[in-house]
All heavy atoms as an XYZ file, in Angstrom:
926
protein
N       0.855     -1.131      0.020
C       0.001     -0.045     -0.019
C       0.880      1.226     -0.015
O       1.789      1.382      0.858
C      -0.924     -0.037      1.216
C      -1.818      1.125      1.302
O      -2.016      1.855      0.307
O      -2.338      1.420      2.415
N       0.674      2.129     -0.954
C       1.532      3.295     -1.074
C       1.106      4.437     -0.147
O       1.858      5.415      0.011
C       1.440      3.824     -2.485
C       1.924      2.925     -3.581
C       1.684      3.503     -4.974
C       3.331      2.519     -3.379
N       0.049      4.232      0.589
C      -0.409      5.377      1.496
C      -0.193      5.031      2.952
O      -0.989      5.285      3.792
C      -1.923      5.635      1.226
O      -2.626      4.529      1.481
N       0.960      4.458      3.280
C       1.224      4.081      4.674
C       2.141      5.147      5.266
O       2.670      6.001      4.555
C       1.904      2.740      4.776
O       3.316      2.886      4.347
C       1.269      1.689      3.908
N       2.380      5.105      6.511
C       3.314      5.977      7.186
C       4.718      5.465      7.227
O       5.582      6.047      7.784
C       2.803      6.266      8.605
O       2.817      5.080      9.360
N       4.943      4.342      6.572
C       6.260      3.772      6.506
C       7.181      4.659      5.619
O       6.612      5.514      4.889
C       6.184      2.351      5.895
C       5.395      1.350      6.742
C       6.143      1.020      8.027
O       7.402      1.115      8.119
O       5.516      0.563      8.950
N       8.452      4.460      5.595
C       9.305      5.245      4.700
C       8.815      5.101      3.247
O       8.285      4.080      2.893
C      10.687      4.525      4.840
C      10.624      3.834      6.166
C       9.152      3.468      6.369
N       8.995      6.100      2.447
C       8.428      6.172      1.144
C       9.047      5.090      0.261
O      10.204      4.719      0.474
C       8.721      7.513      0.572
C       9.811      8.045      1.423
C       9.668      7.383      2.743
N       8.256      4.587     -0.709
C       8.795      3.637     -1.658
C       9.766      4.365     -2.554
O       9.629      5.457     -2.925
C       7.568      3.147     -2.543
C       7.875      2.174     -3.590
S       6.414      1.755     -4.522
C       5.755      0.398     -3.488
N      10.871      3.615     -2.902
C      11.862      4.168     -3.817
C      11.191      4.183     -5.160
O      10.779      3.250     -5.716
C      13.125      3.324     -3.856
C      14.177      3.853     -4.745
C      15.423      2.944     -4.804
O      15.407      1.849     -4.233
N      16.362      3.341     -5.560
N      11.175      5.410     -5.795
C      10.468      5.567     -7.067
C      11.554      5.554     -8.178
O      12.617      5.920     -7.994
C       9.770      6.876     -7.147
C       8.710      7.054     -6.056
S       7.326      5.880     -6.183
C       6.525      6.577     -7.617
N      11.082      5.064     -9.372
C      12.028      5.008    -10.524
C      12.226      6.421    -11.038
O      11.446      7.273    -11.020
C      11.389      4.131    -11.621
O      10.216      4.781    -12.103
N      13.456      6.593    -11.555
C      13.643      7.859    -12.280
C      12.987      7.770    -13.602
O      13.333      6.911    -14.414
C      15.196      7.891    -12.461
C      15.681      6.543    -12.184
C      14.575      5.775    -11.437
N      11.968      8.502    -13.819
C      11.109      8.513    -14.975
C      11.508      7.654    -16.152
O      12.024      8.107    -17.150
C      10.926      9.979    -15.399
C       9.574     10.314    -15.902
C       9.459     11.738    -16.125
O      10.096     12.566    -15.496
N       8.577     12.097    -17.005
N      11.169      6.349    -16.093
C      11.557      5.406    -17.110
C      10.871      5.746    -18.492
O      11.302      5.396    -19.506
C      11.235      3.973    -16.651
C      11.470      2.960    -17.819
C      11.998      3.611    -15.415
N       9.764      6.449    -18.352
C       8.949      6.676    -19.559
C       9.435      7.908    -20.364
O       8.913      8.198    -21.424
C       7.497      6.930    -19.203
C       7.300      8.057    -18.179
O       8.133      8.256    -17.374
O       6.255      8.715    -18.267
N      10.523      8.529    -19.931
C      10.948      9.750    -20.661
C      11.933      9.317    -21.766
O      12.512      8.287    -21.779
C      11.652     10.743    -19.732
C      12.965     10.243    -19.235
C      13.550     11.291    -18.301
N      14.433     10.730    -17.393
C      15.768     10.515    -17.665
N      16.303     10.861    -18.805
N      16.556     10.025    -16.743
N      12.118     10.180    -22.766
C      13.084      9.951    -23.824
C      14.454     10.157    -23.239
O      14.687     11.085    -22.537
C      12.908     10.982    -24.957
O      11.544     10.849    -25.410
C      13.818     10.729    -26.062
N      15.359      9.223    -23.531
C      16.696      9.372    -23.049
C      17.504      9.793    -24.259
O      17.184      9.444    -25.422
C      17.169      7.999    -22.483
C      16.233      7.597    -21.336
C      18.647      8.113    -22.024
C      16.474      6.201    -20.813
N      18.614     10.552    -24.062
C      19.295     11.195    -25.171
C      19.647     10.237    -26.257
O      19.795      9.056    -26.078
C      20.560     11.894    -24.645
C      21.415     10.985    -23.709
C      22.565     11.768    -23.146
O      22.333     12.391    -22.096
O      23.640     11.739    -23.690
N      19.767     10.791    -27.476
C      20.097     10.019    -28.629
C      18.986      9.125    -29.134
O      17.835      9.572    -29.143
N      19.297      7.895    -29.443
C      18.315      6.956    -29.997
C      17.805      6.075    -28.935
O      17.488      4.853    -29.134
C      18.962      6.169    -31.165
C      17.976      5.369    -31.901
O      16.789      5.740    -32.145
N      18.330      4.191    -32.395
N      17.705      6.566    -27.688
C      17.270      5.760    -26.558
C      15.751      5.803    -26.389
O      15.145      6.822    -26.786
C      17.962      6.217    -25.220
C      19.467      6.209    -25.343
C      20.072      4.898    -25.087
N      19.813      4.403    -23.812
C      20.073      3.220    -23.373
N      20.650      2.304    -24.158
N      19.815      2.837    -22.124
N      15.160      4.818    -25.877
C      13.721      4.819    -25.686
C      13.390      4.011    -24.457
O      14.229      3.437    -23.752
N      12.130      3.936    -24.198
C      11.596      3.153    -23.077
C      10.278      2.546    -23.405
O       9.860      2.500    -24.588
N       9.554      2.011    -22.413
C       8.299      1.390    -22.669
C       7.126      2.072    -22.054
O       6.018      1.778    -22.278
C       8.355     -0.101    -22.099
C       9.414     -0.873    -22.781
C       8.474     -0.109    -20.577
N       7.396      3.187    -21.285
C       6.261      3.990    -20.714
C       5.669      3.543    -19.415
O       4.522      3.468    -19.262
N       6.591      3.043    -18.513
C       6.160      2.652    -17.145
C       6.916      3.428    -16.108
O       8.125      3.867    -16.345
C       6.260      1.163    -16.881
C       5.427      0.335    -17.871
C       7.766      0.710    -16.897
N       6.301      3.641    -14.950
C       7.039      4.087    -13.761
C       6.816      3.005    -12.734
O       5.755      2.344    -12.671
C       6.507      5.394    -13.213
C       6.874      6.547    -14.205
C       6.525      7.914    -13.654
N       7.180      8.083    -12.401
C       6.551      8.724    -11.391
N       5.325      9.177    -11.477
N       7.168      8.898    -10.212
N       7.885      2.731    -11.955
C       7.772      1.672    -10.972
C       8.296      2.141     -9.645
O       8.961      3.220     -9.542
C       8.592      0.456    -11.395
C      10.047      0.686    -11.695
C      10.944      0.632    -10.621
C      10.490      1.102    -12.922
C      12.285      0.884    -10.871
C      11.795      1.354    -13.196
C      12.721      1.258    -12.126
N       8.022      1.390     -8.611
C       8.474      1.705     -7.242
C       9.014      0.396     -6.640
O       8.612     -0.679     -7.053
N       9.908      0.542     -5.679
C      10.458     -0.584     -4.937
C      10.073     -0.464     -3.486
O      10.347      0.541     -2.843
C      11.981     -0.591     -5.130
C      12.435     -0.572     -6.577
C      12.596     -1.729     -4.345
C      13.930     -0.327     -6.815
N       9.347     -1.479     -3.029
C       8.843     -1.441     -1.630
C       9.859     -1.971     -0.642
O      10.945     -2.339     -1.070
C       7.504     -2.128     -1.549
C       7.555     -3.632     -1.670
O       8.643     -4.233     -1.561
O       6.425     -4.235     -1.854
N       9.512     -1.975      0.641
C      10.439     -2.371      1.669
C      10.937     -3.787      1.573
O      11.999     -4.151      2.021
C       9.704     -2.229      3.050
C       9.437     -0.782      3.421
C       8.673     -0.659      4.750
N       7.487     -1.366      4.754
C       6.347     -0.992      4.233
N       6.255      0.105      3.637
N       5.226     -1.707      4.385
N      10.172     -4.687      0.853
C      10.593     -6.035      0.695
C      11.404     -6.186     -0.662
O      11.661     -7.359     -1.011
C       9.413     -6.995      0.676
O       8.607     -6.776     -0.475
N      11.714     -5.078     -1.296
C      12.404     -5.064     -2.602
C      11.591     -5.596     -3.750
O      12.175     -5.830     -4.761
C      13.766     -5.802     -2.477
C      14.767     -5.043     -1.719
O      14.799     -3.759     -1.818
N      15.594     -5.685     -0.944
N      10.254     -5.743     -3.587
C       9.438     -6.054     -4.695
C       9.290     -4.835     -5.593
O       9.249     -3.650     -5.053
C       8.050     -6.521     -4.188
N       9.204     -5.019     -6.842
C       9.140     -3.918     -7.819
C       7.722     -3.878     -8.344
O       7.262     -4.871     -8.994
C      10.162     -4.136     -8.978
C      10.089     -2.965     -9.956
C      11.594     -4.208     -8.354
N       7.073     -2.810     -8.139
C       5.604     -2.655     -8.547
C       5.534     -1.585     -9.615
O       6.189     -0.549     -9.574
C       4.776     -2.204     -7.362
O       4.782     -3.215     -6.382
N       4.678     -1.849    -10.579
C       4.343     -0.845    -11.622
C       3.438      0.219    -10.961
O       2.373     -0.123    -10.405
C       3.653     -1.468    -12.835
C       4.471     -2.583    -13.445
C       3.260     -0.384    -13.889
C       5.748     -2.210    -14.070
N       3.887      1.448    -10.915
C       3.141      2.530    -10.346
C       2.200      3.136    -11.341
O       1.035      3.421    -11.051
C       4.090      3.649     -9.811
C       5.065      3.083     -8.826
C       3.252      4.845     -9.229
C       4.428      2.523     -7.585
N       2.667      3.382    -12.574
C       1.795      3.920    -13.627
C       2.290      3.502    -14.966
O       3.430      3.133    -15.182
C       1.719      5.440    -13.540
O       3.040      5.942    -13.791
N       1.338      3.498    -15.939
C       1.585      3.185    -17.313
C       1.143      4.402    -18.097
O       0.073      4.898    -18.013
C       0.816      1.953    -17.794
C       1.102      1.686    -19.271
C       1.198      0.773    -16.947
N       2.085      4.969    -18.898
C       1.822      6.185    -19.633
C       0.832      5.954    -20.811
O       1.070      4.991    -21.548
C       3.105      6.812    -20.216
C       2.847      8.040    -21.042
C       4.108      7.057    -19.090
N      -0.315      6.643    -20.820
C      -1.215      6.429    -21.912
C      -0.583      6.659    -23.298
O       0.226      7.539    -23.478
C      -2.306      7.539    -21.672
C      -2.164      7.857    -20.227
C      -0.708      7.731    -19.891
N      -0.868      5.708    -24.220
C      -0.327      5.780    -25.515
C       1.023      5.229    -25.626
O       1.659      5.194    -26.719
N       1.651      4.766    -24.522
C       2.983      4.268    -24.527
C       2.967      2.769    -25.071
O       1.999      2.156    -25.106
C       3.603      4.352    -23.163
O       2.941      3.295    -22.318
N       4.202      2.274    -25.355
C       4.260      0.854    -25.759
C       3.694     -0.123    -24.731
O       2.979     -1.045    -25.062
C       5.805      0.592    -26.000
C       6.336      1.935    -26.296
C       5.504      2.928    -25.457
N       3.920      0.181    -23.467
C       3.321     -0.677    -22.415
C       1.841     -0.636    -22.362
O       1.167     -1.627    -22.226
C       3.940     -0.302    -21.018
N       1.277      0.574    -22.518
C      -0.177      0.751    -22.582
C      -0.762      0.000    -23.789
O      -1.787     -0.679    -23.682
C      -0.541      2.187    -22.585
N      -0.109      0.161    -24.911
C      -0.591     -0.433    -26.128
C      -0.535     -1.967    -26.121
O      -1.302     -2.598    -26.837
C       0.154      0.137    -27.325
C      -0.217      1.579    -27.618
C       0.650      2.212    -28.665
O       1.543      1.583    -29.277
O       0.470      3.428    -28.988
N       0.318     -2.500    -25.247
C       0.427     -3.977    -25.113
C      -0.813     -4.515    -24.475
O      -1.136     -5.676    -24.659
C       1.647     -4.384    -24.318
O       1.424     -4.194    -22.893
N      -1.537     -3.674    -23.691
C      -2.719     -4.082    -22.944
C      -2.422     -5.306    -21.980
O      -3.345     -6.059    -21.712
C      -3.875     -4.389    -23.887
C      -4.302     -3.166    -24.678
C      -5.451     -3.404    -25.552
C      -5.692     -2.127    -26.293
N      -6.764     -2.045    -27.189
N      -1.184     -5.444    -21.568
C      -0.786     -6.508    -20.726
C      -0.009     -6.069    -19.490
O       0.401     -6.929    -18.653
C       0.065     -7.548    -21.437
C      -0.756     -8.200    -22.597
C       0.172     -9.241    -23.234
O       0.401    -10.311    -22.607
N       0.594     -9.015    -24.441
N       0.257     -4.750    -19.360
C       0.997     -4.240    -18.146
C       0.112     -3.195    -17.533
O      -0.406     -2.268    -18.178
C       2.336     -3.564    -18.658
C       3.098     -2.980    -17.453
C       3.183     -4.577    -19.431
N      -0.080     -3.338    -16.230
C      -1.055     -2.463    -15.486
C      -0.492     -1.928    -14.190
O       0.322     -2.658    -13.585
C      -2.344     -3.225    -15.213
C      -2.937     -3.881    -16.417
C      -2.742     -5.184    -16.732
C      -3.751     -3.084    -17.299
C      -3.294     -5.746    -17.832
C      -4.280     -3.707    -18.431
C      -4.074     -5.016    -18.691
N      -0.914     -0.772    -13.779
C      -0.509     -0.288    -12.423
C      -0.932     -1.329    -11.404
O      -2.001     -1.955    -11.418
C      -1.364      0.988    -12.249
C      -1.571      1.468    -13.649
C      -1.793      0.184    -14.447
N       0.005     -1.577    -10.419
C      -0.231     -2.573     -9.419
C       0.410     -3.952     -9.724
O       0.589     -4.780     -8.820
N       0.741     -4.183    -10.954
C       1.483     -5.412    -11.344
C       2.845     -5.387    -10.714
O       3.422     -4.320    -10.497
C       1.659     -5.492    -12.879
C       0.401     -5.901    -13.630
O      -0.620     -6.229    -12.967
O       0.438     -5.837    -14.906
N       3.347     -6.533    -10.409
C       4.723     -6.653     -9.912
C       5.593     -6.965    -11.115
O       5.306     -7.889    -11.898
C       4.852     -7.773     -8.875
C       4.265     -7.356     -7.601
O       4.343     -6.226     -7.175
N       3.679     -8.327     -6.848
N       6.745     -6.302    -11.262
C       7.712     -6.528    -12.325
C       8.656     -7.648    -11.733
O       9.274     -7.472    -10.703
C       8.442     -5.298    -12.667
C       9.484     -5.423    -13.766
C       8.866     -5.832    -15.091
C      10.258     -4.107    -13.928
N       8.689     -8.773    -12.420
C       9.523     -9.890    -11.937
C      10.893     -9.902    -12.655
O      11.920    -10.089    -12.000
C       8.763    -11.284    -12.209
C       7.360    -11.294    -11.664
C       9.599    -12.441    -11.792
C       7.310    -11.115    -10.158
N      10.883     -9.728    -13.950
C      12.172     -9.757    -14.660
C      12.088     -8.933    -15.932
O      10.976     -8.614    -16.462
C      12.620    -11.217    -15.037
O      11.713    -11.785    -15.982
N      13.242     -8.530    -16.420
C      13.384     -7.771    -17.660
C      14.478     -8.584    -18.468
O      15.635     -8.756    -18.040
C      13.894     -6.337    -17.425
C      14.097     -5.619    -18.718
C      12.908     -5.568    -16.537
N      14.013     -9.013    -19.616
C      14.918     -9.837    -20.551
C      15.631    -10.948    -19.679
O      16.847    -11.090    -19.791
C      15.989     -8.948    -21.195
C      15.374     -8.147    -22.331
O      14.325     -8.540    -22.902
O      15.928     -7.146    -22.741
N      14.832    -11.673    -18.921
C      15.274    -12.811    -18.116
C      16.167    -12.472    -16.912
O      16.716    -13.354    -16.290
C      16.012    -13.888    -19.021
O      15.151    -14.366    -19.981
N      16.327    -11.135    -16.654
C      17.071    -10.764    -15.500
C      16.107    -10.386    -14.368
O      15.309     -9.516    -14.518
C      17.973     -9.573    -15.810
C      18.711     -9.018    -14.574
C      18.968     -9.836    -16.954
N      16.200    -11.114    -13.220
C      15.256    -10.875    -12.131
C      15.603     -9.439    -11.533
O      16.761     -9.107    -11.409
C      15.427    -11.909    -11.054
C      14.916    -13.272    -11.480
C      14.815    -14.215    -10.311
C      14.361    -15.602    -10.786
N      13.078    -15.659    -11.405
N      14.552     -8.706    -11.218
C      14.711     -7.358    -10.776
C      14.669     -7.160     -9.289
O      15.106     -6.143     -8.740
C      13.750     -6.367    -11.445
C      13.992     -6.390    -12.911
C      12.275     -6.753    -11.165
N      14.081     -8.124     -8.520
C      13.961     -7.930     -7.100
C      15.351     -7.822     -6.466
O      16.277     -8.548     -6.775
C      13.238     -9.084     -6.436
C      12.977     -8.870     -4.981
C      12.054     -9.808     -4.367
O      11.635    -10.834     -4.910
N      11.666     -9.605     -3.091
N      15.538     -6.796     -5.610
C      16.811     -6.502     -4.961
C      17.730     -5.558     -5.755
O      18.757     -5.220     -5.261
N      17.303     -5.250     -6.978
C      18.144     -4.281     -7.761
C      17.677     -2.834     -7.490
O      16.560     -2.606     -7.092
C      17.976     -4.589     -9.279
C      18.577     -5.963     -9.596
C      18.562     -6.230    -11.126
N      19.111     -7.512    -11.455
C      20.429     -7.734    -11.646
N      21.262     -6.820    -11.513
N      20.804     -8.975    -11.929
N      18.606     -1.895     -7.763
C      18.255     -0.516     -7.576
C      17.366      0.001     -8.663
O      17.290     -0.605     -9.786
C      19.526      0.292     -7.514
O      20.133      0.382     -8.767
N      16.730      1.075     -8.440
C      15.849      1.717     -9.507
C      16.681      2.052    -10.723
O      16.300      1.830    -11.784
C      15.200      2.981     -8.931
N      17.920      2.507    -10.540
C      18.821      2.861    -11.664
C      19.115      1.572    -12.464
O      19.131      1.614    -13.733
C      20.046      3.530    -11.222
N      19.383      0.465    -11.778
C      19.692     -0.800    -12.476
C      18.483     -1.280    -13.305
O      18.657     -1.666    -14.404
C      20.096     -1.874    -11.515
C      21.432     -1.700    -10.867
C      21.739     -2.749     -9.852
O      20.942     -2.831     -8.829
O      22.656     -3.509    -10.014
N      17.323     -1.140    -12.708
C      16.083     -1.595    -13.386
C      15.841     -0.694    -14.556
O      15.460     -1.189    -15.655
C      14.917     -1.658    -12.437
C      15.190     -2.667    -11.345
C      13.614     -2.001    -13.173
C      14.254     -2.620    -10.085
N      16.003      0.631    -14.399
C      15.821      1.566    -15.533
C      16.664      1.223    -16.644
O      16.305      1.187    -17.821
C      16.027      3.000    -15.038
C      15.871      3.940    -16.215
C      16.131      5.400    -15.877
O      16.659      5.725    -14.801
O      15.802      6.248    -16.767
N      17.976      0.857    -16.421
C      18.860      0.584    -17.489
C      18.527     -0.735    -18.166
O      18.780     -0.874    -19.371
C      20.302      0.516    -16.972
O      20.563     -0.640    -16.183
N      17.808     -1.662    -17.476
C      17.405     -2.858    -18.118
C      16.171     -2.615    -19.007
O      16.033     -3.134    -20.098
C      16.966     -3.948    -17.077
C      18.126     -4.492    -16.245
C      17.554     -5.351    -15.080
C      19.005     -5.378    -17.141
N      15.276     -1.742    -18.534
C      14.006     -1.460    -19.270
C      14.235     -0.573    -20.438
O      13.714     -0.784    -21.528
C      12.921     -0.867    -18.301
C      11.687     -0.423    -19.055
C      12.506     -1.864    -17.194
N      15.080      0.454    -20.251
C      15.313      1.426    -21.361
C      16.390      0.827    -22.283
O      17.165     -0.075    -21.883
C      15.699      2.755    -20.819
O      16.922      2.663    -20.089
N      16.424      1.288    -23.473
C      17.417      0.905    -24.431
C      17.277      1.551    -25.751
O      16.485      2.522    -25.837
N      17.833      1.016    -26.753
C      17.747      1.668    -28.105
C      16.283      1.664    -28.581
O      15.649      0.585    -28.521
C      18.676      0.955    -29.053
N      15.827      2.779    -28.992
C      14.482      2.861    -29.597
C      14.375      1.877    -30.739
O      15.314      1.730    -31.542
C      14.167      4.287    -30.049
N      13.276      1.167    -30.820
C      13.037      0.196    -31.876
C      13.480     -1.206    -31.500
O      13.119     -2.159    -32.230
N      14.076     -1.418    -30.331
C      14.441     -2.810    -29.950
C      13.404     -3.276    -28.971
O      12.622     -2.543    -28.357
C      15.819     -2.761    -29.201
O      15.759     -1.919    -28.047
C      16.932     -2.239    -30.097
N      13.389     -4.608    -28.890
C      12.357     -5.266    -28.063
C      12.946     -5.653    -26.723
O      14.111     -6.030    -26.578
C      11.821     -6.534    -28.755
C      10.560     -7.037    -28.158
C       9.927     -8.107    -29.034
O      10.397     -9.265    -29.056
N       8.889     -7.767    -29.721
N      12.066     -5.522    -25.680
C      12.386     -5.939    -24.342
C      11.264     -6.862    -23.870
O      10.107     -6.669    -24.259
C      12.574     -4.736    -23.424
C      11.358     -3.904    -23.307
C      13.085     -5.124    -22.020
N      11.593     -7.896    -23.059
C      10.575     -8.743    -22.538
C      10.447     -8.560    -21.067
O      11.382     -8.706    -20.267
C      10.943    -10.236    -22.758
C      10.807    -10.671    -24.176
N      11.727    -10.400    -25.181
C       9.797    -11.303    -24.790
C      11.270    -10.859    -26.310
N      10.084    -11.397    -26.130
N       9.275     -8.160    -20.652
C       8.962     -7.939    -19.223
C       8.147     -9.140    -18.734
O       7.228     -9.578    -19.411
C       8.107     -6.664    -18.958
C       8.670     -5.340    -19.570
C       7.686     -4.180    -19.197
C      10.036     -5.057    -19.065
N       8.475     -9.652    -17.559
C       7.621    -10.646    -16.941
C       6.965     -9.956    -15.780
O       7.646     -9.381    -14.888
C       8.400    -11.903    -16.509
C       7.560    -12.799    -15.696
C       9.000    -12.578    -17.701
N       5.639     -9.906    -15.779
C       4.839     -9.205    -14.748
C       3.872    -10.157    -14.153
O       3.423    -11.155    -14.737
C       4.059     -7.992    -15.343
C       5.067     -6.949    -15.812
C       3.164     -8.335    -16.457
N       3.569     -9.901    -12.850
C       2.648    -10.708    -12.128
C       1.462     -9.823    -11.674
O       1.702     -8.763    -11.053
C       3.306    -11.376    -10.891
C       2.401    -12.189    -10.047
C       3.132    -12.778     -8.818
O       4.109    -12.255     -8.427
O       2.599    -13.797     -8.352
N       0.304    -10.257    -11.967
C      -0.906     -9.513    -11.511
C      -0.998     -9.670    -10.027
O      -0.994    -10.770     -9.507
C      -2.171    -10.013    -12.163
O      -2.160     -9.801    -13.540
N      -1.264     -8.556     -9.347
C      -1.442     -8.566     -7.862
C      -2.721     -9.261     -7.518
O      -2.778     -9.992     -6.557
C      -1.371     -7.152     -7.339
C      -0.704     -7.133     -6.013
C      -0.486     -5.682     -5.538
N       0.933     -5.459     -5.647
C       1.515     -4.352     -5.179
N       0.737     -3.419     -4.636
N       2.764     -4.159     -5.262
N      -3.762     -8.983     -8.250
C      -5.062     -9.504     -7.925
C      -5.159    -11.063     -7.998
O      -5.500    -11.693     -7.020
N      -4.796    -11.637     -9.133
C      -4.988    -13.060     -9.299
C      -3.630    -13.886     -9.321
O      -3.681    -15.051     -9.431
C      -5.827    -13.355    -10.585
C      -5.112    -12.949    -11.865
O      -3.932    -12.674    -11.876
N      -5.876    -12.874    -12.873
N      -2.545    -13.165     -9.231
C      -1.218    -13.839     -9.264
C      -0.808    -14.394    -10.625
O       0.162    -15.065    -10.712
N      -1.571    -14.102    -11.657
C      -1.253    -14.569    -13.041
C       0.093    -13.995    -13.515
O       0.287    -12.762    -13.277
N       0.906    -14.714    -14.083
C       2.269    -14.245    -14.571
C       2.153    -14.204    -16.099
O       1.765    -15.134    -16.763
C       3.381    -15.167    -14.084
C       3.482    -15.043    -12.542
C       4.720    -14.741    -14.767
C       4.581    -15.906    -11.949
N       2.642    -13.029    -16.650
C       2.639    -12.861    -18.075
C       4.056    -12.444    -18.515
O       4.672    -11.635    -17.923
C       1.675    -11.725    -18.544
C       0.262    -11.981    -18.151
C      -0.653    -10.827    -18.488
N      -0.304     -9.492    -17.905
C      -0.534     -9.218    -16.632
N      -1.086    -10.015    -15.772
N      -0.179     -8.015    -16.186
N       4.457    -12.986    -19.712
C       5.635    -12.538    -20.356
C       5.204    -11.607    -21.515
O       4.363    -12.011    -22.371
C       6.463    -13.716    -20.973
O       7.567    -13.219    -21.689
N       5.672    -10.339    -21.444
C       5.162     -9.332    -22.344
C       6.334     -8.783    -23.209
O       7.164     -8.022    -22.708
C       4.494     -8.186    -21.584
C       3.870     -7.146    -22.497
C       3.453     -8.704    -20.565
N       6.337     -9.054    -24.514
C       7.298     -8.464    -25.408
C       6.832     -7.046    -25.768
O       5.649     -6.801    -26.122
C       7.311     -9.378    -26.633
C       5.979    -10.005    -26.659
C       5.532    -10.022    -25.224
N       7.713     -6.009    -25.593
C       7.370     -4.638    -25.919
C       8.514     -4.004    -26.659
O       9.704     -4.221    -26.303
C       7.158     -3.844    -24.571
C       6.025     -4.449    -23.742
C       6.880     -2.373    -24.880
C       5.792     -3.802    -22.420
N       8.170     -3.246    -27.737
C       9.207     -2.514    -28.500
C       9.431     -1.149    -27.893
O       8.504     -0.399    -27.788
C       8.813     -2.437    -29.972
O       8.638     -3.779    -30.495
C       9.853     -1.746    -30.807
N      10.638     -0.841    -27.519
C      11.014      0.427    -26.934
C      10.842      1.556    -27.997
O      11.125      1.346    -29.121
C      12.414      0.496    -26.439
C      12.759     -0.568    -25.384
C      14.267     -0.506    -25.140
N      14.625     -1.409    -24.019
C      15.362     -2.507    -24.225
N      15.735     -2.828    -25.447
N      15.697     -3.226    -23.207
N      10.418      2.686    -27.486
C      10.377      3.908    -28.363
C      10.405      5.114    -27.469
O      10.120      5.042    -26.293
C       9.202      3.915    -29.317
C       7.886      4.155    -28.633
C       6.797      4.363    -29.679
N       5.599      4.779    -28.942
C       4.441      4.072    -28.975
N       4.413      2.904    -29.590
N       3.409      4.505    -28.274
N      10.841      6.225    -28.026
C      10.755      7.464    -27.279
C       9.317      7.699    -26.862
O       8.417      7.657    -27.754
C      11.254      8.573    -28.184
C      12.067      7.804    -29.198
C      11.487      6.438    -29.346
N       9.085      7.953    -25.591
C       7.744      7.964    -25.144
C       7.310      9.271    -24.387
O       6.211      9.352    -23.836
C       7.398      6.778    -24.157
O       8.373      6.844    -23.073
C       7.476      5.466    -24.915
N       8.169     10.215    -24.377
C       7.811     11.462    -23.695
C       9.043     12.300    -23.526
O      10.125     11.925    -23.885
N       8.881     13.466    -23.022
C       9.942     14.380    -22.764
C      10.369     15.011    -24.055
O       9.852     14.794    -25.126
N      11.383     15.817    -24.046
C      11.872     16.498    -25.185
C      13.366     16.897    -24.938
O      13.736     17.202    -23.838
C      11.079     17.795    -25.354
O      11.682     18.637    -26.314
N      14.231     16.765    -25.955
C      15.600     17.075    -25.777
C      15.777     18.497    -25.284
O      16.828     18.832    -24.748
C      16.197     16.822    -27.137
C      15.240     16.006    -27.937
C      13.876     16.262    -27.313
N      14.849     19.441    -25.653
C      14.982     20.842    -25.231
C      14.647     21.082    -23.759
O      14.905     22.097    -23.230
C      14.158     21.737    -26.147
C      14.611     21.854    -27.546
C      14.180     20.631    -28.382
O      13.173     19.964    -28.066
N      14.862     20.310    -29.450
N      13.935     20.179    -23.181
C      13.413     20.355    -21.794
C      14.263     19.548    -20.768
O      14.735     18.455    -21.119
C      12.001     19.962    -21.590
C      11.096     20.827    -22.491
C       9.654     20.361    -22.232
C       8.636     21.211    -23.009
N       7.307     20.686    -22.938
N      14.356     20.041    -19.578
C      15.070     19.247    -18.536
C      14.127     18.187    -18.057
O      12.918     18.433    -17.907
C      15.428     20.169    -17.362
O      16.372     21.050    -17.764
N      14.596     16.984    -17.800
C      13.684     15.929    -17.297
C      13.193     16.288    -15.899
O      13.882     16.891    -15.150
C      14.601     14.665    -17.295
C      15.967     15.135    -17.340
C      15.947     16.541    -17.985
N      11.947     15.838    -15.595
C      11.437     16.014    -14.257
C      12.037     15.019    -13.321
O      12.105     13.847    -13.641
C       9.910     15.795    -14.313
O       9.335     16.712    -15.316
C       9.251     16.032    -12.975
N      12.415     15.453    -12.191
C      12.970     14.542    -11.224
C      11.891     13.894    -10.435
O      10.831     14.525    -10.163
C      13.849     15.321    -10.187
C      15.126     15.906    -10.837
C      16.142     14.856    -11.130
C      17.431     15.519    -11.646
N      18.404     14.622    -12.007
N      12.019     12.633    -10.082
C      11.069     11.895     -9.371
C      11.631     11.601     -7.996
O      12.792     11.140     -7.903
C      10.702     10.576    -10.088
O      10.285     10.890    -11.395
C       9.672      9.781     -9.364
N      10.883     11.789     -6.899
C      11.419     11.557     -5.588
C      11.945     10.078     -5.449
O      11.295      9.183     -5.954
C      10.257     11.803     -4.661
C       9.253     12.511     -5.471
C       9.506     12.227     -6.898
N      13.078      9.928     -4.791
C      13.611      8.579     -4.548
C      13.783      8.348     -3.054
O      14.474      7.398     -2.668
C      14.962      8.385     -5.279
O      15.869      9.346     -4.849
C      14.814      8.442     -6.757
N      13.153      9.146     -2.216
C      13.285      8.969     -0.773
C      14.054     10.142     -0.185
O      14.366     11.104     -0.850
N      14.505      9.995      1.056
C      15.226     11.118      1.673
C      16.596     11.276      1.026
O      17.190     10.353      0.504
C      15.379     10.603      3.135
C      15.043      9.146      3.131
C      14.313      8.854      1.899
N      17.126     12.523      1.058
C      18.437     12.799      0.476
C      19.525     12.070      1.239
O      19.290     11.761      2.414
C      18.625     14.320      0.584
C      17.655     14.756      1.601
C      16.504     13.711      1.665
N      20.567     11.740      0.570
C      21.648     10.990      1.266
C      22.259     11.863      2.367
O      22.227     13.107      2.234
C      22.688     10.722      0.162
C      22.327     11.568     -1.004
C      20.911     11.965     -0.794
N      22.821     11.251      3.399
C      23.342     12.008      4.522
C      24.602     12.809      4.103
O      25.272     12.589      3.180
C      23.752     10.986      5.554
C      23.564      9.635      4.945
C      22.927      9.855      3.634
């Protein structure tokens, strides 16, 4: 539950934004909870993930291209999900409601942002000491 008084979930650095050059993403934001489970927080409308109709907010992200994501940092997961625009990535997601597991092939593409604008920072918890 994201509305608890526990320390905030570590949020992904906007995976849905365009990364410089020919880089792209799938249009998801995720968070990492206290147990290191990786949850999809949002799916950008019109993004490759949304168009797949198989990735939904609340799903748990299990692996990216056969690499398990639990226990990895948000930056590590972002680097697995993002990549060259036009290339395919395979996400394995688990539905929170029924526990069904799906392997979802998605083609990366630039999904937002603009090279002329600064990317929006997403909170990742308290600042380092």
